[in-house]
N, C-alpha and C positions, 0 to 999 in steps of 0.2 A: 076280478076274481083273484083269490089268493093263491100264490105260487108255493106249493109244498115240495118242490123239487129239493133233493138233498135231505129232507126229513125222512123219518121211518115210520112204517105202520106198526103201531104197538101190538097188533095180534101176531103178524108174521115176521116182524123185524126186518122187512124188506124195504129197500129204498124206494121213495116215490119217483116215478119217471114222468116226463112231461105229458105222455099220452095215457097215463093211467086213469081209471074211472075211480074217482075218490068221493067218499061221502064224509060229512062232518057231523059230530055229535052236537045236536041243537042246544045242549045245556052247557057242556064244558069247552066245545070247539075242537075237540080231538079229531084228527083226520084218520080215515081208515080206507084201505082197498074195499070197494064195494062188496066183493065176494067174501072178504074176511069178516066184515061187519054182518052180512047176512048169515054166515055160518054160526055166529054166536047169538045174534039177534039183540045185542045190547052193547052198551059201552063198556070197555074194560075197566074204567074208573067210576062205574055206577055208584059204587059204595061211597065214593068221595064227593059225590055231588052235593050232599047236605053240608059239607064243609066249605062250599063255594070254590071247589077245585076249578081252575082254568088252565087249559093246556097251553104251554109255551114252546115255541120252536128251539130245539137245541142247536140247531144250525145257526140261527140268527144270533143266539147268545154267544156262540162261539166266534162268529164273525165280527161281532162288536168288540171282541178283546183282541182283534188283529190290527196291527199297524203296518200299512203298506209303505214300502220304501219308494220315495219319490225319484230316486236315481235308477233303481233297476227293476222296481215293481214287485220285489219279493215280499211275501207276508211275514211279519214278524210278531212277537208278543207285544202287547200293548205297553208293557213296561220297559221294553228293550231300549237301550241307549244307542246301540249301533245295529245296523243291518247284518243279519247273519251271513248273508251272501256276498255283498260288496263292501261292507264295513262303513257304510255311510252313517254319519253322526246325525241322530235325530235332533240333538241340541242345536246343530247348525241349521237344521230345518226351521227350528223356532227362532233362531237368530235371524234368518232370512225373512221370516214373517214380520218380526218385530222391526227389521230394517225397512220392509215395505210400508208398514204402518207409520213409521217415523218419517219416511219420505212423503206419505200422503199428508201427514200433519204439517211438514215443512212447506209443502206446496199450498196447503190451505192458509198458511200464514201470509203468503203473498197474494192470495186471491182476494180482491176487494169485496166479493160477495160471500167470503167465508165458506165456500163450498156449497152454498145454498142456491136454489134456482132463483135467478134474478127477477123473475116475474111473480115469485111468491110474495105474499103481503103480510106485513105486520101492522096491525091497526089501520088498514086500508091504504098503507103506504108500501110500494114495492120495494123490494131489496135494492133494486137498481137505483131508485130515487134516494134511499138512504145513503148508498155508497157515493152517489153523485154529490150529495150535500155534505157528508162527513169528510170524505176525501181521506186525509191522513189517519191511518190506523182504523179504517172503516171495518175490517174483519173482526176486530175485538168488539167494537160497539154493536155490530150487527148480531153477533153471538149473544151479547148480553141482552139486547132488546128482544131476541127470541126467547130467551129464558123468562124475561119478565112477562111476556105474552102468554107463556105456558105455566104462569104462576109459580115459577121457581126463583130461588134467591139469586140475585145477581151478585157478581164478584165485588169485593171491596176495591174501590178505585183509589189507588195509592197517589196518583197525581192530584186528585182533588183533596186528599187528606193533608198532603205536604204543602201545596201551593194555593189551596183555597180559592180566593177571588182571582188570583193570577190564572189559575187553570180555567176558571169559567169565562173569563174575558178572552183567554187564548182560544177557547171554543166558540166564541162570539155570541156568549150569552150576556150581552152587554148590561141589561138592566139589573138582573140579579147578581151578576158578577160585580158590578160597581157597588151595590149594597153591601155585599160580603167583604169586598176590599176596604171600604170605608169603616165598616165595623171592626174589622181585624186591625186596621191601622189605629183606630181609636184605642182598642185594647192594648196595642203595642206602645202607644205614647203614654197611656196611664201607667203601665208597668214600668216604663223607663223613668218617669217622674218619681215614682215611689222609690227608685233605686238611685236617685241622684246623689245621695250622700254616702253611697257604698264605694269603697276604694278597692283596688285590685287585690290587695292582701286579704280583705274579707271574702271576696269572691273565691279566691284560691283556697282558703281554709274553711269555707263553708260557714262563715259567721255572718251571713247576709241578714238573717232575722234578728240577730242581737242588736243591730244598730237601727232597727225600724220601730216606730211607735205601733201600738196595738191597732190603731185605725189603718195604718199603712200596711200592716201585716194582713188584716182582713180584706183590704182592697186588693192587695196583690194576689192573695189566695182565690178570691172571687174572679178576677180577670183571668187568671191562669186556668181555672176551671171552666170558665165560659169559652175561652179560646179552645181548650181541649174538646170540649162538648160540640163546638161548631165543626171542628176537624173530624170528629168521629161521625157526626151526622152526614157531612158531605161525603165521607168515605163510603158509607153504606148507601147513601141516596143519590149520589152524583149520576150514576148511569140512568136511573129512572128520571131524574130531572132533565138530563140532557136528551133522553128520548122523547119527552113531552115537548121540549124546545124544538127538536127536529121536526116532529110531526106538525107542530103549530106553523113553523116557517114554510114547510113544503106545501101544506094545504093552502096557506095564505098565497103562496106563489101560483098554485094550480087554479085557484078561484078568482085570480085577478084578471078581468076581461081586458085590461088596457095593455097587457104584455104583448109586445109585437114580436119579440125574438122567441126562439125555440124554448119551450118550458124546461127541457133537460138541461139546456145551456144556462138558463136563468137560475136554475137550482144549483148548478155547479158554481156559478159566479157568486151567489149569495152565501154559500157554505164554506166549509174549509176552516182554516185556523187564521189567527191574526198575530203574527210576530211583532208588528208595529205597536199593537196595543200592549203587549208584554214589555216591550222596551220603554214605552211611555210610563208604565206602572213602576218599572225599576228605577227610572229617573226620579219619579215623585217620592218613592220610598227613600232613595239616597238623600234627597233634599230635606224631608221632614226628620230623618234620623241624624244626619250628620251636619246639617246647617242650622235648622231651627232649634234642635235640642242643644247644640253647642252654644248658642247665644243664651239659652236658658241657664245653662250651667255657668 
């Protein structure tokens, strides 16, 4: 039942009280004291019914423009910057709310489940299982996996863009990571071979292309374009690729009947990151860049 308390009867202009007998116009919704309505026999706004007139509570409109002070409870104008009674700053109230939201986001950063129910599923894998497998920075990847499931765009992965195969092997995507690393290393070697006859002064003054043959220029432009295209592709697709990798590995572990240890522990042991693999790749890179190419030169 609608509460018309504080509104007024348009016939007698008297306030409606909680125990008043009230009737409502079936067309426009205007409330009346029953006796007032019976005296006239029709709605006061009958002439406006054809114009689709609809009654609105003046009291509710007024209260929507009121800002209640959280410090003393006094009602103020909705545009007020300070409370008329105690002087409380409403900008301070907004600051407190922003600070609470910031703290909530800060806590979410350190929550391995990214603030999501651990038992919720993304493509039949629970958030808890994803967190166990991903380990480091799981909150970021879980949020991105959630976006992908909801058909939203995933964020650009800066790590994959900058480190390509290094990033993939760091995340234990060994097969695809090895392929990307070999391709990027091959591109790097070709570009270095094209620049063998370039001295430091040419590089400093930007005269690199002047000392290259036309075929060397085309090759250099091609490998630079291919390298950049691979980086851009990985930047946009890395989170999706990694999600598919995680799902595949977790499902493989869960479907293996020969596992004797706890499945959760097995997922934790299989996932995570590999610092050893990154160290090995860095050593390989140093060898082919500064040893093999040194002898060629």
